[in-house]
Backbone atoms as SQL, in Angstrom:
CREATE TABLE atoms (id INTEGER PRIMARY KEY, chain TEXT, resi INTEGER, resn TEXT, atom TEXT, x REAL, y REAL, z REAL);
INSERT INTO atoms VALUES
  (1, 'A', 1, 'MET', 'N', 0.846, -1.171, 0.000),
  (2, 'A', 1, 'MET', 'CA', 0.000, 0.000, 0.000),
  (3, 'A', 1, 'MET', 'C', 0.894, 1.237, 0.000),
  (4, 'A', 2, 'THR', 'N', 0.557, 2.186, -0.869),
  (5, 'A', 2, 'THR', 'CA', 1.344, 3.410, -0.951),
  (6, 'A', 2, 'THR', 'C', 0.437, 4.630, -0.802),
  (7, 'A', 3, 'ILE', 'N', 1.061, 5.752, -0.445),
  (8, 'A', 3, 'ILE', 'CA', 0.320, 7.014, -0.365),
  (9, 'A', 3, 'ILE', 'C', -0.256, 7.353, -1.739),
  (10, 'A', 4, 'THR', 'N', 0.507, 7.085, -2.781),
  (11, 'A', 4, 'THR', 'CA', 0.038, 7.363, -4.137),
  (12, 'A', 4, 'THR', 'C', -1.224, 6.572, -4.451),
  (13, 'A', 5, 'GLN', 'N', -1.251, 5.307, -4.100),
  (14, 'A', 5, 'GLN', 'CA', -2.457, 4.507, -4.331),
  (15, 'A', 5, 'GLN', 'C', -3.645, 5.104, -3.586),
  (16, 'A', 6, 'LEU', 'N', -3.406, 5.546, -2.367),
  (17, 'A', 6, 'LEU', 'CA', -4.492, 6.150, -1.583),
  (18, 'A', 6, 'LEU', 'C', -4.977, 7.450, -2.224),
  (19, 'A', 7, 'LYS', 'N', -4.046, 8.225, -2.768),
  (20, 'A', 7, 'LYS', 'CA', -4.438, 9.451, -3.470),
  (21, 'A', 7, 'LYS', 'C', -5.279, 9.127, -4.698),
  (22, 'A', 8, 'TYR', 'N', -4.936, 8.052, -5.394),
  (23, 'A', 8, 'TYR', 'CA', -5.728, 7.640, -6.552),
  (24, 'A', 8, 'TYR', 'C', -7.135, 7.229, -6.129),
  (25, 'A', 9, 'VAL', 'N', -7.235, 6.505, -5.028),
  (26, 'A', 9, 'VAL', 'CA', -8.543, 6.094, -4.518),
  (27, 'A', 9, 'VAL', 'C', -9.378, 7.333, -4.190),
  (28, 'A', 10, 'LEU', 'N', -8.771, 8.303, -3.535),
  (29, 'A', 10, 'LEU', 'CA', -9.492, 9.528, -3.189),
  (30, 'A', 10, 'LEU', 'C', -9.955, 10.275, -4.434),
  (31, 'A', 11, 'ALA', 'N', -9.121, 10.300, -5.453),
  (32, 'A', 11, 'ALA', 'CA', -9.488, 10.984, -6.696),
  (33, 'A', 11, 'ALA', 'C', -10.677, 10.303, -7.371),
  (34, 'A', 12, 'VAL', 'N', -10.669, 8.978, -7.412),
  (35, 'A', 12, 'VAL', 'CA', -11.791, 8.252, -8.031),
  (36, 'A', 12, 'VAL', 'C', -13.058, 8.451, -7.202),
  (37, 'A', 13, 'ALA', 'N', -12.913, 8.411, -5.883),
  (38, 'A', 13, 'ALA', 'CA', -14.076, 8.609, -5.022),
  (39, 'A', 13, 'ALA', 'C', -14.672, 9.997, -5.245),
  (40, 'A', 14, 'GLU', 'N', -13.818, 10.990, -5.419),
  (41, 'A', 14, 'GLU', 'CA', -14.289, 12.355, -5.634),
  (42, 'A', 14, 'GLU', 'C', -14.906, 12.536, -7.014),
  (43, 'A', 15, 'GLN', 'N', -14.235, 12.021, -8.028),
  (44, 'A', 15, 'GLN', 'CA', -14.673, 12.217, -9.414),
  (45, 'A', 15, 'GLN', 'C', -15.766, 11.238, -9.846),
  (46, 'A', 16, 'GLN', 'N', -15.827, 10.105, -9.172),
  (47, 'A', 16, 'GLN', 'CA', -16.754, 9.020, -9.516),
  (48, 'A', 16, 'GLN', 'C', -16.559, 8.555, -10.961),
  (49, 'A', 17, 'ASN', 'N', -15.310, 8.641, -11.403),
  (50, 'A', 17, 'ASN', 'CA', -14.983, 8.295, -12.777),
  (51, 'A', 17, 'ASN', 'C', -13.474, 8.093, -12.858),
  (52, 'A', 18, 'PHE', 'N', -13.056, 6.954, -13.415),
  (53, 'A', 18, 'PHE', 'CA', -11.628, 6.645, -13.483),
  (54, 'A', 18, 'PHE', 'C', -10.886, 7.572, -14.442),
  (55, 'A', 19, 'THR', 'N', -11.492, 7.898, -15.561),
  (56, 'A', 19, 'THR', 'CA', -10.822, 8.758, -16.545),
  (57, 'A', 19, 'THR', 'C', -10.601, 10.155, -15.979),
  (58, 'A', 20, 'LYS', 'N', -11.631, 10.726, -15.359),
  (59, 'A', 20, 'LYS', 'CA', -11.489, 12.063, -14.775),
  (60, 'A', 20, 'LYS', 'C', -10.505, 12.053, -13.612),
  (61, 'A', 21, 'ALA', 'N', -10.511, 11.001, -12.827),
  (62, 'A', 21, 'ALA', 'CA', -9.567, 10.890, -11.717),
  (63, 'A', 21, 'ALA', 'C', -8.133, 10.804, -12.235),
  (64, 'A', 22, 'ALA', 'N', -7.935, 10.078, -13.318),
  (65, 'A', 22, 'ALA', 'CA', -6.598, 9.974, -13.913),
  (66, 'A', 22, 'ALA', 'C', -6.124, 11.342, -14.391),
  (67, 'A', 23, 'GLN', 'N', -7.003, 12.090, -15.018),
  (68, 'A', 23, 'GLN', 'CA', -6.641, 13.436, -15.466),
  (69, 'A', 23, 'GLN', 'C', -6.282, 14.320, -14.276),
  (70, 'A', 24, 'LYS', 'N', -7.054, 14.224, -13.218),
  (71, 'A', 24, 'LYS', 'CA', -6.809, 15.045, -12.034),
  (72, 'A', 24, 'LYS', 'C', -5.464, 14.713, -11.382),
  (73, 'A', 25, 'THR', 'N', -5.074, 13.445, -11.438),
  (74, 'A', 25, 'THR', 'CA', -3.823, 13.020, -10.797),
  (75, 'A', 25, 'THR', 'C', -2.650, 12.952, -11.779),
  (76, 'A', 26, 'PHE', 'N', -2.893, 13.353, -13.010),
  (77, 'A', 26, 'PHE', 'CA', -1.842, 13.452, -14.027),
  (78, 'A', 26, 'PHE', 'C', -1.187, 12.111, -14.350),
  (79, 'A', 27, 'VAL', 'N', -1.997, 11.064, -14.419),
  (80, 'A', 27, 'VAL', 'CA', -1.528, 9.758, -14.862),
  (81, 'A', 27, 'VAL', 'C', -2.499, 9.234, -15.912),
  (82, 'A', 28, 'THR', 'N', -2.093, 8.179, -16.582),
  (83, 'A', 28, 'THR', 'CA', -3.006, 7.572, -17.547),
  (84, 'A', 28, 'THR', 'C', -4.064, 6.772, -16.797),
  (85, 'A', 29, 'GLN', 'N', -5.193, 6.593, -17.439),
  (86, 'A', 29, 'GLN', 'CA', -6.280, 5.835, -16.811),
  (87, 'A', 29, 'GLN', 'C', -5.860, 4.390, -16.525),
  (88, 'A', 30, 'PRO', 'N', -5.140, 3.707, -17.430),
  (89, 'A', 30, 'PRO', 'CA', -4.709, 2.346, -17.100),
  (90, 'A', 30, 'PRO', 'C', -3.777, 2.287, -15.885),
  (91, 'A', 31, 'THR', 'N', -2.893, 3.273, -15.748),
  (92, 'A', 31, 'THR', 'CA', -1.995, 3.310, -14.590),
  (93, 'A', 31, 'THR', 'C', -2.786, 3.442, -13.306),
  (94, 'A', 32, 'LEU', 'N', -3.727, 4.386, -13.293),
  (95, 'A', 32, 'LEU', 'CA', -4.561, 4.601, -12.110),
  (96, 'A', 32, 'LEU', 'C', -5.358, 3.339, -11.786),
  (97, 'A', 33, 'SER', 'N', -5.982, 2.745, -12.779),
  (98, 'A', 33, 'SER', 'CA', -6.778, 1.530, -12.570),
  (99, 'A', 33, 'SER', 'C', -5.925, 0.389, -12.033),
  (100, 'A', 34, 'MET', 'N', -4.731, 0.235, -12.582),
  (101, 'A', 34, 'MET', 'CA', -3.844, -0.842, -12.155),
  (102, 'A', 34, 'MET', 'C', -3.426, -0.658, -10.694),
  (103, 'A', 35, 'GLN', 'N', -3.108, 0.567, -10.309),
  (104, 'A', 35, 'GLN', 'CA', -2.689, 0.823, -8.936),
  (105, 'A', 35, 'GLN', 'C', -3.835, 0.602, -7.945),
  (106, 'A', 36, 'ILE', 'N', -5.032, 1.000, -8.321),
  (107, 'A', 36, 'ILE', 'CA', -6.185, 0.763, -7.444),
  (108, 'A', 36, 'ILE', 'C', -6.467, -0.735, -7.358),
  (109, 'A', 37, 'GLN', 'N', -6.348, -1.432, -8.476),
  (110, 'A', 37, 'GLN', 'CA', -6.556, -2.882, -8.470),
  (111, 'A', 37, 'GLN', 'C', -5.525, -3.584, -7.584),
  (112, 'A', 38, 'LYS', 'N', -4.272, -3.126, -7.639),
  (113, 'A', 38, 'LYS', 'CA', -3.234, -3.698, -6.768),
  (114, 'A', 38, 'LYS', 'C', -3.593, -3.511, -5.299),
  (115, 'A', 39, 'LEU', 'N', -4.081, -2.324, -4.958),
  (116, 'A', 39, 'LEU', 'CA', -4.476, -2.055, -3.574),
  (117, 'A', 39, 'LEU', 'C', -5.652, -2.940, -3.174),
  (118, 'A', 40, 'GLU', 'N', -6.629, -3.059, -4.048),
  (119, 'A', 40, 'GLU', 'CA', -7.776, -3.919, -3.758),
  (120, 'A', 40, 'GLU', 'C', -7.336, -5.375, -3.587),
  (121, 'A', 41, 'ASP', 'N', -6.423, -5.837, -4.427),
  (122, 'A', 41, 'ASP', 'CA', -5.916, -7.204, -4.309),
  (123, 'A', 41, 'ASP', 'C', -5.152, -7.400, -3.000),
  (124, 'A', 42, 'GLU', 'N', -4.335, -6.398, -2.644),
  (125, 'A', 42, 'GLU', 'CA', -3.556, -6.482, -1.412),
  (126, 'A', 42, 'GLU', 'C', -4.469, -6.564, -0.188),
  (127, 'A', 43, 'LEU', 'N', -5.543, -5.775, -0.204),
  (128, 'A', 43, 'LEU', 'CA', -6.472, -5.752, 0.923),
  (129, 'A', 43, 'LEU', 'C', -7.546, -6.836, 0.821),
  (130, 'A', 44, 'ASP', 'N', -7.626, -7.465, -0.350),
  (131, 'A', 44, 'ASP', 'CA', -8.628, -8.504, -0.632),
  (132, 'A', 44, 'ASP', 'C', -10.049, -7.970, -0.449),
  (133, 'A', 45, 'ILE', 'N', -10.272, -6.791, -1.023),
  (134, 'A', 45, 'ILE', 'CA', -11.594, -6.153, -0.996),
  (135, 'A', 45, 'ILE', 'C', -11.841, -5.464, -2.323),
  (136, 'A', 46, 'GLN', 'N', -13.072, -5.016, -2.521),
  (137, 'A', 46, 'GLN', 'CA', -13.407, -4.188, -3.674),
  (138, 'A', 46, 'GLN', 'C', -13.839, -2.826, -3.137),
  (139, 'A', 47, 'ILE', 'N', -13.094, -1.789, -3.507),
  (140, 'A', 47, 'ILE', 'CA', -13.362, -0.440, -3.014),
  (141, 'A', 47, 'ILE', 'C', -14.491, 0.208, -3.800),
  (142, 'A', 48, 'PHE', 'N', -14.514, -0.040, -5.088),
  (143, 'A', 48, 'PHE', 'CA', -15.497, 0.594, -5.972),
  (144, 'A', 48, 'PHE', 'C', -16.407, -0.437, -6.624),
  (145, 'A', 49, 'ASP', 'N', -17.674, -0.060, -6.769),
  (146, 'A', 49, 'ASP', 'CA', -18.615, -0.846, -7.555),
  (147, 'A', 49, 'ASP', 'C', -18.548, -0.298, -8.970),
  (148, 'A', 50, 'ARG', 'N', -17.828, -1.005, -9.830),
  (149, 'A', 50, 'ARG', 'CA', -17.586, -0.535, -11.189),
  (150, 'A', 50, 'ARG', 'C', -18.754, -0.795, -12.124),
  (151, 'A', 51, 'THR', 'N', -19.781, -1.501, -11.655),
  (152, 'A', 51, 'THR', 'CA', -20.930, -1.795, -12.512),
  (153, 'A', 51, 'THR', 'C', -21.894, -0.624, -12.585),
  (154, 'A', 52, 'LYS', 'N', -21.753, 0.331, -11.695),
  (155, 'A', 52, 'LYS', 'CA', -22.672, 1.475, -11.656),
  (156, 'A', 52, 'LYS', 'C', -22.016, 2.688, -12.286),
  (157, 'A', 53, 'LYS', 'N', -22.851, 3.509, -12.909),
  (158, 'A', 53, 'LYS', 'CA', -22.389, 4.768, -13.496),
  (159, 'A', 53, 'LYS', 'C', -23.215, 5.881, -12.893),
  (160, 'A', 54, 'PRO', 'N', -22.634, 6.856, -12.237),
  (161, 'A', 54, 'PRO', 'CA', -21.210, 6.958, -11.964),
  (162, 'A', 54, 'PRO', 'C', -20.754, 5.889, -10.968),
  (163, 'A', 55, 'ILE', 'N', -19.463, 5.661, -10.932),
  (164, 'A', 55, 'ILE', 'CA', -18.876, 4.653, -10.051),
  (165, 'A', 55, 'ILE', 'C', -19.232, 4.985, -8.609),
  (166, 'A', 56, 'GLU', 'N', -19.553, 3.967, -7.836),
  (167, 'A', 56, 'GLU', 'CA', -19.897, 4.165, -6.429),
  (168, 'A', 56, 'GLU', 'C', -18.943, 3.395, -5.536),
  (169, 'A', 57, 'LEU', 'N', -18.820, 3.871, -4.314),
  (170, 'A', 57, 'LEU', 'CA', -18.033, 3.160, -3.310),
  (171, 'A', 57, 'LEU', 'C', -18.844, 1.992, -2.761),
  (172, 'A', 58, 'THR', 'N', -18.156, 0.905, -2.468),
  (173, 'A', 58, 'THR', 'CA', -18.800, -0.189, -1.753),
  (174, 'A', 58, 'THR', 'C', -18.884, 0.217, -0.283),
  (175, 'A', 59, 'SER', 'N', -19.550, -0.581, 0.532),
  (176, 'A', 59, 'SER', 'CA', -19.641, -0.224, 1.954),
  (177, 'A', 59, 'SER', 'C', -18.253, -0.200, 2.604),
  (178, 'A', 60, 'ILE', 'N', -17.413, -1.175, 2.285),
  (179, 'A', 60, 'ILE', 'CA', -16.044, -1.160, 2.819),
  (180, 'A', 60, 'ILE', 'C', -15.240, -0.040, 2.161),
  (181, 'A', 61, 'GLY', 'N', -15.572, 0.277, 0.925),
  (182, 'A', 61, 'GLY', 'CA', -14.910, 1.375, 0.219),
  (183, 'A', 61, 'GLY', 'C', -15.101, 2.702, 0.928),
  (184, 'A', 62, 'ASN', 'N', -16.295, 2.937, 1.468),
  (185, 'A', 62, 'ASN', 'CA', -16.547, 4.160, 2.236),
  (186, 'A', 62, 'ASN', 'C', -15.603, 4.263, 3.424),
  (187, 'A', 63, 'LYS', 'N', -15.399, 3.145, 4.102),
  (188, 'A', 63, 'LYS', 'CA', -14.501, 3.133, 5.261),
  (189, 'A', 63, 'LYS', 'C', -13.048, 3.341, 4.828),
  (190, 'A', 64, 'ILE', 'N', -12.681, 2.728, 3.719),
  (191, 'A', 64, 'ILE', 'CA', -11.319, 2.865, 3.203),
  (192, 'A', 64, 'ILE', 'C', -11.047, 4.311, 2.806),
  (193, 'A', 65, 'VAL', 'N', -11.994, 4.941, 2.144),
  (194, 'A', 65, 'VAL', 'CA', -11.822, 6.339, 1.715),
  (195, 'A', 65, 'VAL', 'C', -11.671, 7.254, 2.927),
  (196, 'A', 66, 'SER', 'N', -12.464, 7.029, 3.940),
  (197, 'A', 66, 'SER', 'CA', -12.363, 7.836, 5.153),
  (198, 'A', 66, 'SER', 'C', -10.972, 7.709, 5.773),
  (199, 'A', 67, 'GLN', 'N', -10.483, 6.490, 5.867),
  (200, 'A', 67, 'GLN', 'CA', -9.149, 6.264, 6.427),
  (201, 'A', 67, 'GLN', 'C', -8.065, 6.810, 5.501),
  (202, 'A', 68, 'ALA', 'N', -8.251, 6.657, 4.199),
  (203, 'A', 68, 'ALA', 'CA', -7.273, 7.161, 3.235),
  (204, 'A', 68, 'ALA', 'C', -7.121, 8.674, 3.361),
  (205, 'A', 69, 'ARG', 'N', -8.229, 9.386, 3.560),
  (206, 'A', 69, 'ARG', 'CA', -8.163, 10.843, 3.743),
  (207, 'A', 69, 'ARG', 'C', -7.285, 11.195, 4.938),
  (208, 'A', 70, 'SER', 'N', -7.496, 10.476, 6.022),
  (209, 'A', 70, 'SER', 'CA', -6.702, 10.736, 7.230),
  (210, 'A', 70, 'SER', 'C', -5.229, 10.470, 6.982),
  (211, 'A', 71, 'ILE', 'N', -4.922, 9.362, 6.331),
  (212, 'A', 71, 'ILE', 'CA', -3.529, 8.987, 6.079),
  (213, 'A', 71, 'ILE', 'C', -2.852, 10.002, 5.158),
  (214, 'A', 72, 'VAL', 'N', -3.521, 10.374, 4.080),
  (215, 'A', 72, 'VAL', 'CA', -2.945, 11.333, 3.134),
  (216, 'A', 72, 'VAL', 'C', -2.757, 12.694, 3.810),
  (217, 'A', 73, 'ASN', 'N', -3.728, 13.126, 4.593),
  (218, 'A', 73, 'ASN', 'CA', -3.589, 14.402, 5.307),
  (219, 'A', 73, 'ASN', 'C', -2.418, 14.370, 6.274),
  (220, 'A', 74, 'GLU', 'N', -2.260, 13.280, 6.994),
  (221, 'A', 74, 'GLU', 'CA', -1.139, 13.166, 7.939),
  (222, 'A', 74, 'GLU', 'C', 0.196, 13.109, 7.210),
  (223, 'A', 75, 'ALA', 'N', 0.235, 12.451, 6.067),
  (224, 'A', 75, 'ALA', 'CA', 1.478, 12.407, 5.279),
  (225, 'A', 75, 'ALA', 'C', 1.845, 13.811, 4.806),
  (226, 'A', 76, 'GLU', 'N', 0.855, 14.588, 4.403),
  (227, 'A', 76, 'GLU', 'CA', 1.114, 15.957, 3.965),
  (228, 'A', 76, 'GLU', 'C', 1.564, 16.816, 5.146),
  (229, 'A', 77, 'ARG', 'N', 0.977, 16.604, 6.310),
  (230, 'A', 77, 'ARG', 'CA', 1.407, 17.331, 7.504),
  (231, 'A', 77, 'ARG', 'C', 2.855, 17.002, 7.847),
  (232, 'A', 78, 'MET', 'N', 3.227, 15.739, 7.687),
  (233, 'A', 78, 'MET', 'CA', 4.600, 15.325, 7.955),
  (234, 'A', 78, 'MET', 'C', 5.556, 16.070, 7.028),
  (235, 'A', 79, 'GLN', 'N', 5.190, 16.181, 5.751),
  (236, 'A', 79, 'GLN', 'CA', 6.030, 16.907, 4.799),
  (237, 'A', 79, 'GLN', 'C', 6.107, 18.381, 5.179),
  (238, 'A', 80, 'ASP', 'N', 5.007, 18.949, 5.644),
  (239, 'A', 80, 'ASP', 'CA', 5.014, 20.345, 6.089),
  (240, 'A', 80, 'ASP', 'C', 5.981, 20.544, 7.260),
  (241, 'A', 81, 'ILE', 'N', 5.975, 19.614, 8.200),
  (242, 'A', 81, 'ILE', 'CA', 6.866, 19.697, 9.365),
  (243, 'A', 81, 'ILE', 'C', 8.323, 19.672, 8.915),
  (244, 'A', 82, 'VAL', 'N', 8.640, 18.770, 8.006),
  (245, 'A', 82, 'VAL', 'CA', 10.008, 18.663, 7.494),
  (246, 'A', 82, 'VAL', 'C', 10.386, 19.944, 6.754),
  (247, 'A', 83, 'ASP', 'N', 9.479, 20.432, 5.913),
  (248, 'A', 83, 'ASP', 'CA', 9.758, 21.649, 5.151),
  (249, 'A', 83, 'ASP', 'C', 9.978, 22.844, 6.076),
  (250, 'A', 84, 'GLN', 'N', 9.147, 22.968, 7.095),
  (251, 'A', 84, 'GLN', 'CA', 9.300, 24.080, 8.041),
  (252, 'A', 84, 'GLN', 'C', 10.628, 23.983, 8.772),
  (253, 'A', 85, 'ASP', 'N', 11.017, 22.784, 9.145),
  (254, 'A', 85, 'ASP', 'CA', 12.287, 22.592, 9.841),
  (255, 'A', 85, 'ASP', 'C', 13.458, 23.005, 8.957),
  (256, 'A', 86, 'LYS', 'N', 13.318, 22.800, 7.664),
  (257, 'A', 86, 'LYS', 'CA', 14.368, 23.173, 6.719),
  (258, 'A', 86, 'LYS', 'C', 14.263, 24.640, 6.304),
  (259, 'A', 87, 'GLY', 'N', 13.230, 25.327, 6.799),
  (260, 'A', 87, 'GLY', 'CA', 13.059, 26.730, 6.459),
  (261, 'A', 87, 'GLY', 'C', 12.301, 26.954, 5.171),
  (262, 'A', 88, 'TYR', 'N', 11.675, 25.916, 4.668),
  (263, 'A', 88, 'TYR', 'CA', 10.899, 26.046, 3.438),
  (264, 'A', 88, 'TYR', 'C', 9.456, 26.366, 3.797),
  (265, 'A', 89, 'MET', 'N', 8.795, 26.988, 2.859),
  (266, 'A', 89, 'MET', 'CA', 7.360, 27.164, 2.984),
  (267, 'A', 89, 'MET', 'C', 6.737, 26.436, 1.814),
  (268, 'A', 90, 'ARG', 'N', 5.751, 25.624, 2.100),
  (269, 'A', 90, 'ARG', 'CA', 5.122, 24.857, 1.035),
  (270, 'A', 90, 'ARG', 'C', 4.618, 25.806, -0.036),
  (271, 'A', 91, 'ARG', 'N', 4.879, 25.482, -1.259),
  (272, 'A', 91, 'ARG', 'CA', 4.472, 26.313, -2.383),
  (273, 'A', 91, 'ARG', 'C', 2.953, 26.389, -2.437),
  (274, 'A', 92, 'ILE', 'N', 2.475, 27.573, -2.566),
  (275, 'A', 92, 'ILE', 'CA', 1.033, 27.780, -2.650),
  (276, 'A', 92, 'ILE', 'C', 0.660, 27.713, -4.113),
  (277, 'A', 93, 'GLN', 'N', -0.207, 26.787, -4.442),
  (278, 'A', 93, 'GLN', 'CA', -0.599, 26.620, -5.831),
  (279, 'A', 93, 'GLN', 'C', -1.962, 27.247, -6.059),
  (280, 'A', 94, 'THR', 'N', -2.078, 27.953, -7.153),
  (281, 'A', 94, 'THR', 'CA', -3.375, 28.448, -7.575),
  (282, 'A', 94, 'THR', 'C', -3.735, 27.713, -8.855),
  (283, 'A', 95, 'TRP', 'N', -4.984, 27.506, -9.051),
  (284, 'A', 95, 'TRP', 'CA', -5.429, 26.747, -10.213),
  (285, 'A', 95, 'TRP', 'C', -5.835, 27.670, -11.349),
  (286, 'A', 96, 'TYR', 'N', -5.391, 28.908, -11.299),
  (287, 'A', 96, 'TYR', 'CA', -5.679, 29.848, -12.361),
  (288, 'A', 96, 'TYR', 'C', -4.572, 29.766, -13.392),
  (289, 'A', 97, 'TYR', 'N', -4.929, 29.979, -14.634),
  (290, 'A', 97, 'TYR', 'CA', -3.950, 29.897, -15.702),
  (291, 'A', 97, 'TYR', 'C', -3.477, 31.275, -16.151),
  (292, 'A', 98, 'SER', 'N', -4.141, 32.304, -15.709),
  (293, 'A', 98, 'SER', 'CA', -3.789, 33.648, -16.130),
  (294, 'A', 98, 'SER', 'C', -3.024, 34.363, -15.032),
  (295, 'A', 99, 'ASP', 'N', -1.963, 35.056, -15.411),
  (296, 'A', 99, 'ASP', 'CA', -1.207, 35.836, -14.441),
  (297, 'A', 99, 'ASP', 'C', -2.066, 36.940, -13.832),
  (298, 'A', 100, 'ASP', 'N', -3.085, 37.374, -14.556),
  (299, 'A', 100, 'ASP', 'CA', -3.971, 38.415, -14.034),
  (300, 'A', 100, 'ASP', 'C', -4.627, 37.978, -12.729),
  (301, 'A', 101, 'TYR', 'N', -4.888, 36.688, -12.591),
  (302, 'A', 101, 'TYR', 'CA', -5.516, 36.184, -11.378),
  (303, 'A', 101, 'TYR', 'C', -4.479, 35.850, -10.305),
  (304, 'A', 102, 'ALA', 'N', -3.358, 35.304, -10.706),
  (305, 'A', 102, 'ALA', 'CA', -2.362, 34.825, -9.745),
  (306, 'A', 102, 'ALA', 'C', -1.573, 35.961, -9.104),
  (307, 'A', 103, 'ASN', 'N', -1.269, 37.012, -9.849),
  (308, 'A', 103, 'ASN', 'CA', -0.419, 38.078, -9.318),
  (309, 'A', 103, 'ASN', 'C', -0.968, 38.743, -8.056),
  (310, 'A', 104, 'PRO', 'N', -2.271, 39.047, -7.944),
  (311, 'A', 104, 'PRO', 'CA', -2.734, 39.650, -6.699),
  (312, 'A', 104, 'PRO', 'C', -2.475, 38.760, -5.484),
  (313, 'A', 105, 'PHE', 'N', -2.611, 37.465, -5.651),
  (314, 'A', 105, 'PHE', 'CA', -2.348, 36.553, -4.546),
  (315, 'A', 105, 'PHE', 'C', -0.873, 36.558, -4.184),
  (316, 'A', 106, 'THR', 'N', -0.025, 36.529, -5.186),
  (317, 'A', 106, 'THR', 'CA', 1.403, 36.536, -4.951),
  (318, 'A', 106, 'THR', 'C', 1.808, 37.817, -4.216),
  (319, 'A', 107, 'HIS', 'N', 1.235, 38.937, -4.644),
  (320, 'A', 107, 'HIS', 'CA', 1.546, 40.221, -4.016),
  (321, 'A', 107, 'HIS', 'C', 1.192, 40.220, -2.528),
  (322, 'A', 108, 'VAL', 'N', 0.038, 39.706, -2.183),
  (323, 'A', 108, 'VAL', 'CA', -0.396, 39.662, -0.786),
  (324, 'A', 108, 'VAL', 'C', 0.558, 38.808, 0.039),
  (325, 'A', 109, 'PHE', 'N', 0.909, 37.632, -0.460),
  (326, 'A', 109, 'PHE', 'CA', 1.797, 36.743, 0.276),
  (327, 'A', 109, 'PHE', 'C', 3.210, 37.317, 0.383),
  (328, 'A', 110, 'LYS', 'N', 3.649, 38.009, -0.641),
  (329, 'A', 110, 'LYS', 'CA', 4.995, 38.581, -0.602),
  (330, 'A', 110, 'LYS', 'C', 5.100, 39.642, 0.486),
  (331, 'A', 111, 'GLU', 'N', 4.010, 40.353, 0.750),
  (332, 'A', 111, 'GLU', 'CA', 4.041, 41.360, 1.808),
  (333, 'A', 111, 'GLU', 'C', 4.340, 40.713, 3.161),
  (334, 'A', 112, 'PHE', 'N', 3.796, 39.534, 3.385),
  (335, 'A', 112, 'PHE', 'CA', 3.967, 38.855, 4.661),
  (336, 'A', 112, 'PHE', 'C', 5.196, 37.952, 4.687),
  (337, 'A', 113, 'HIS', 'N', 5.577, 37.448, 3.556),
  (338, 'A', 113, 'HIS', 'CA', 6.694, 36.506, 3.480),
  (339, 'A', 113, 'HIS', 'C', 7.609, 36.929, 2.339),
  (340, 'A', 114, 'GLU', 'N', 8.570, 37.730, 2.663),
  (341, 'A', 114, 'GLU', 'CA', 9.471, 38.253, 1.640),
  (342, 'A', 114, 'GLU', 'C', 10.252, 37.149, 0.920),
  (343, 'A', 115, 'SER', 'N', 10.325, 35.969, 1.519),
  (344, 'A', 115, 'SER', 'CA', 11.114, 34.904, 0.900),
  (345, 'A', 115, 'SER', 'C', 10.390, 34.235, -0.278),
  (346, 'A', 116, 'ILE', 'N', 9.113, 34.533, -0.441),
  (347, 'A', 116, 'ILE', 'CA', 8.395, 33.935, -1.569),
  (348, 'A', 116, 'ILE', 'C', 8.765, 34.712, -2.829),
  (349, 'A', 117, 'SER', 'N', 9.168, 33.980, -3.819),
  (350, 'A', 117, 'SER', 'CA', 9.524, 34.651, -5.070),
  (351, 'A', 117, 'SER', 'C', 8.554, 34.232, -6.152),
  (352, 'A', 118, 'GLU', 'N', 8.339, 35.123, -7.073),
  (353, 'A', 118, 'GLU', 'CA', 7.478, 34.797, -8.207),
  (354, 'A', 118, 'GLU', 'C', 8.263, 33.904, -9.142),
  (355, 'A', 119, 'SER', 'N', 7.625, 32.863, -9.581),
  (356, 'A', 119, 'SER', 'CA', 8.277, 32.014, -10.566),
  (357, 'A', 119, 'SER', 'C', 7.258, 31.629, -11.607),
  (358, 'A', 120, 'PRO', 'N', 7.634, 31.682, -12.861),
  (359, 'A', 120, 'PRO', 'CA', 6.690, 31.304, -13.917),
  (360, 'A', 120, 'PRO', 'C', 6.335, 29.836, -13.826),
  (361, 'A', 121, 'THR', 'N', 5.091, 29.510, -14.121),
  (362, 'A', 121, 'THR', 'CA', 4.660, 28.111, -14.080),
  (363, 'A', 121, 'THR', 'C', 4.508, 27.554, -15.455);
């Protein structure tokens, strides 16, 4: 079991669609499906009911997703702790594609944290 597999499970649970979840996680749909299948095989359960459209969680799948959220959140917190100890600040990502939207946010954060630099994405 890996954090990545858990992130894939969370993406499918959120999107209720393997193709959309793959796009969200920046992997191919077969890769995402294979990793979720490996996790299901390892746990000897079925997380998703693939016969329904949109895809639904099984009863055990609901419990797995709840636990996966906790695990992924704690893993991210652990990375934050390490980054803070090293003097890093986690990069703040905006989902806007236009600099017109991103620049005001960058300006506000730069006022409080001079160490943040603008970098093209």
